[in-house]
N, C-alpha and C positions, 0 to 999 in steps of 0.2 A: 612254394617253399621246397628245395631240394631235401633230400636222403640225410639227411645231418648222423647217422650213426653209420653210412655207408661213408661220408666224407671222413668222420674219424678216424676208420679203419686203417685209411690209404694214410694218413700222417703219416710221414719220417717220424723214427722213435728217435731223432733228435728234438724232437718238440716238445716230449718229454722227459725221456734218457733221465738228460742232468739235474733238471727239477726236481724229482721224484729224490736221486740221489742225496742232491741238498737235502731237502728237504729230511731226508732220516739222517745225514749230519749233522746240524745246528740240536734239534732236541738235547742227540745225547751226546756234544759237545758242551753245553749248556749246563748239565745237567751232573757230567761229570767231573770238571773240567775247570768252567767258568764259575759255581753258586761257589767251592774252594776259593774264590778269592773273591766273590760278593763278600762272603759269611765270615772272610777271616776281615775284613772290610768293614763290616758291620761294627765285629766285635767281640762274634762269638769264639768261644777256645777250642785251640786246635784239636782235642778227644772228640766232643759234639760232632765238628766236621765232620771230620775223616772219617767215622764209624755212619756217621747218616747222607753222608752223596757217594759212602763203595755202596750203602744196602741200596742202597735206589736201582742202583746195576743190573738187584738181580729179578727185573720180570726180563734182560736180555737174556738169562740164563733160562726161561720160564719160557720161548719161544716154542715148542713138541708142543707142551699144554695148550698152549695161547689158539697152535694153526687148528689144532682141534675142536675145539670149539666154532672155531674161523669157516670150517671144510662146511658149517649145520648149519650158518645164519647168512648170509647175506653174499655180493661178490669184492673181489677182492681191488675192485674201481670205485665203490662205496666204502668200504674201510680206509683207503685213499686218504679220498677227499675227509673224510668220518673222524679219523684220526687227526688230519689236521687240524682243523677248527677244533676239534677239545683241546688239543698244542698249543693254536692263540690262544683260547677263553683263558686253559693254565695263568699262561705266560699272562693276561692282560688281568689277574686272580691276582698273582702275586707283586705286582704292581699296587693293588690297594691297602695291602696289608703287610707293608713292606713300613709302614709310617710305625706301625703298632704295636704298644709294648710288648707282645709273646709272638712276634712276627715266622718268628723261627720255628713253632712246635706249625703256624698252619704255613709258613713256607715249603717243611717240606714233607706235607701231604698233599697238598700243592701239586709236588712235585713229585709226587708217590702218580700219584694219577697221567700225571704225562709221563713219566715211566714207561707206562701199562701202554700209553698210548703211543709213543713211540716203538715201545717194543713189537706193537701188533700191526703199525706202520710198517717197516719193515719187512715184515713179514710177506705184506699182502706186495708191496713193490715191487720185493726180488719175486713175487710169484709171475706178476703180469710181467715182467721181464722176462722170466722164462717159457712164460705162456706163449708170449705174444708174438716172441724175437726164434730165430731160425738157429740150430747149433753155427754157424759164420757168421749172422748177426748178432749174438752174446757174444764172439770173439770180436768182433769189431767197435762193437761198444764199449767192450770193457776197460777200455782207458779213461772213457765221460765217465763209469761208474766212481771208479777212483780221484778221477780230477774232482770231479763236483762236491763225492764228499768232503775231502779234505778243502777245498776251496770252502766247505761251510766251518770244516773249523780254523781255518787261515783267518774268515771271516768271525765268527765269534770270540776264540781264545784267543785271537791278536787284535783287529780291529774293534771289536767292538768293546776290548777289554780297555783298549790303550785313548778311547772314545771315554769308558766310563774314570781315568787319570784325566784326563782333559776338563771335563765337565764337572770334576769333584771340586777343581780349583776355582769355580765361582760356583758352583752350585750345588754345594757339600758331598760327600761321602751317599747319604741316604737318596738325595735326589737323584743323583749318576745313576745310579745303582735299578731308578726306579723306573727313569728315561732310555736303560739298558734292555730292561726287561722287555716294555713297550715295545720295542724297537721288533724285537726277538716276536713278541707276538703279532706285529704286521707283517711281519716276514712271514711266519705259518699260516698268516687266513690269507695274501696273497695269493701263497703255494693253492691254498685249495682251492680258493675260486679259481686262477688257471688251471689247475688241473680237473676240475668237475664239468668244465668243456673241454678239455686235450686231451684228457683219459683215451684209450681205446674203450673201445665199449665190448663188453663179452656177452659171446652165444648164452645162452640157457643152457645149464648138464644138470644132469642127475643127480639130487640130494642123498649124502650118507645120511645113513639113520641112525641115529645116537649109536646102539649096537653094533654097529657096524665100522664105523670110528675106531670105540671101545676097543677091537678086538683088533684092528690094525694098528690100534696106538699099543698094542699089548706085544704084540707079532712084531715090531722094530724093533723096541727097546728089546725082548729076549732075546731076538738073533744077534742083537750088537754087545750084551756081555756074555754071551756065548762064542764069538771071537777069537780066535789065539795070540794070544801073547796084551786083550782087552786092558787087563791088570795091569802090565807093567808100560804099557801106552797114557793107557789113565794117569799112573805118577807123574811119569816120563810129561806129558803136557801141563801135568798139575806145576809138576817143580821149574816147569824151563819161564814159565812168567812169575814163579813165588816173588823175584827181587823187583820186578816191575809194581807189583801188586804192593810192595811198599812202601815203593818209590813216589808210587805216583800219584797221590793225596798230601805226602808231602812234601816233594819238589818244589812247585806255588811256592808254602806255605811258609816254608827256608829262605826260596828265593825273596822274598818282602819281608821277611821277620829282620826285626831292626839289629845293630852290629851290637847291639850289650845282651839280648836274646842268643846270641851264637848263627845270626842269620844273614844275611848279602846284602839287604835293604834297598831292593829293586823296588822304584816306582811302577805305578800301571802302565806308565808308556812306555817304558824300558821290559817288563816283565811282557805288553801286551810287542813288540816288533822284536825281541828278542827269544821270549821262550819259546811268542804264539804262530809270529810267522815265519819268522830264520829257520828257527826249528821243524816246523810240520817241514818247510819247503824244503829238509835237509833231509823229511824224512820217504818224499817221494818219491826223490831224488836216490838212496841208497836201499828204497824198495826194488825201485826198474832197474838196479844193476846186480841185486838179488839175484833176480831174476833171468837175468843172462850167467852169471856164474851159475847158477845153478843149472840150466839146458844144459853149459859147457862140460861138466865135470860127475852131474849126475845128487840125487841129495843125497844118498850113501855116504857118499866118497866124502862129504863138503857138510856132514849134519855136527860135528864135534864143532867143524868150525866156525859153525853159526850161531850155534850152542853159545860158544866162547864171545863173538860177538856181538850178540846181543847182550848178554849178562856185565862182559868183565868192563863196559863202561860206561857204568852207572858208580862206580871210583874217581869218576870226576866230581859228583857230588859229599862226597869224602876227602876228597880235596879242597873244592868250595871253603867244607862244613873246617877245615886246618886251618885256612891261610887267611878267610874270606877273603877274597883278590876286589880292588873296586875297580881296579880300571875296567872298563865293558871291553873292551876286544878281549881281552883273559877271559871275563866270563862269557861272551857270545862265542869265544873260541868252542870254548868246555862244553855247551850247549845244543854246539851246532852236531860239531862229533859226537856228541851222545844220542841226541835225535837219527843223524844218520848211521848210526851202527843200531840202534831200537829198528828204525826202516830195515838191514837190510837181514836183521837177525830176523826179526818175524813173520818172514815170507816163508824161512825154513817149516815154525810149527804149523805152521796156516796146509802147506806142500804135504807136510808129517800127515796130516788130516785126513789128507785126498787123498793122500797114495798109499797109506799104512793102515789105517780105520774105517774110511768110509769104502769102500771096494766091496762090493756081494751084491746083492736084491733090493738092496735100502737104503743104495747108494748115498741119495740127496737125503733122505734122511738120516742117518746116520751122520755122516756129515755137522749135518743142524743141529743133532745129539752132544758130538763131543761135544763142539763151540762154541752150544750153551756148558758144558759141565767146566768147559778151561775157561767161560768168563770167571767161575768160582774162584778161581786161582787167585785172578786179580781181587775181586771184591771180597773176600774173606779179610786176605792179610789186610787192606785197605782200611778195613773194618777196625783194626786193634793199631795200625799204624802212628793215631795220633794218641794210643794209649803208651803203647814203646815209645817215641819220642819226649813224653812227656819224664816216663822215667828217666829214660836214658841219657834225653841228651842230643843234639843233630851229631855229633862227632862217633859216640859210643851202636846210635843208629845204623848210621852208614856204614861202620862197621861192618854190623849184623849183617844188613842186607848183605854185603859182599859176601861174609859167612855161607849164610842162605844159596848163593849161585850155585855154591861145591856138587851140591850132589846131583844134578843135571848135567854138569858137564860130564860127573865121572860117569851118569848111565852114557851119554852119548858117544863115548869113549865105546861102549862095551853090545850099543842097542840091536836085538835080531829084526830082522825084514823081512816079515812074512809075502809081502807083494814083489813082485818084478816091477823096478822103475819105470813107467810109462812117458813116455815125450808132454809131459801133463805143463814142467815150468814155462 
């Protein structure tokens, strides 16, 4: 027998980078977007759906704490394999509880475990990527990261939602979603078995004591909050995505809700094609073009325009709520435009955190910390969005969304930059 570990180490990153990032994308999209469609189809109210599916995003804001524990026990390779196994198991368990009378309570509990597992998978996957690849390779394979993460989004929020609509016509909604959850379980189990053999094996490293890890975490947190303008920057990144946080959970419900209730009345098939697939492709194109735009002009010069491009197109949903168009051409154009703008503007907040918040002796940790805090700006408004829709109705709700875009736009016009820009775009 040949030496397997040596052979594994020499394997090209192309053998595992795409599959690891696909494995990151599928659980997150299934929890944050697809679950909204599934629970709505199965008769759960807007307020409950938006609150609990938003709360499921919390573990992605707790990555710094999870990473502390992961440094003390196990290897990153083990975590990728185990978390994918756990994700597969949770998806499989959801299949069995959907026919139960109180399925929603049990499903949310299982999805909570799935969310923690998915967050830890992200930490381990990013850790392997940064450890095994040189800086040059990290840039070379960055495109594969984004492509396969978004491919998971297209498959899950597009293809699987479309398939749910097709299956519902012959098998009923409940059976259709059982099959979809079973497919997610099968994909995650396949990825775990694949990664068991394909991921690079790690060399033994000295483990930190609990005291060392806690002191290091304290130092990272303390130095983060001592950065110049940090509170101003944190307010800005919270406001940057506030309108998105309100819209993200409501938009799928609104697009699928019936005409008499003020919605658009899309079927799962149409939703999967337009919102889940074409919208995601538009997001990718917008992100790529935004990188060139920022690289050419510099982030400081274009930040105001990026905030406007990111936030103002949410007006598409207000126009939909007012006119309730039924022509697929108008709907597709509006959704694709909004998703393109979303992708274009999202790059701005990512680079702002990299260039203005992260720099310093703990650059990687501070970026992860800022990113975790930014996720709260999506989770918290998402939790109350269903309640707001119930009180206001769709038209007034989307008017409120446009109002909350104004503070971020106003801040962007005068926001000071602490660090000189680098060629990071």
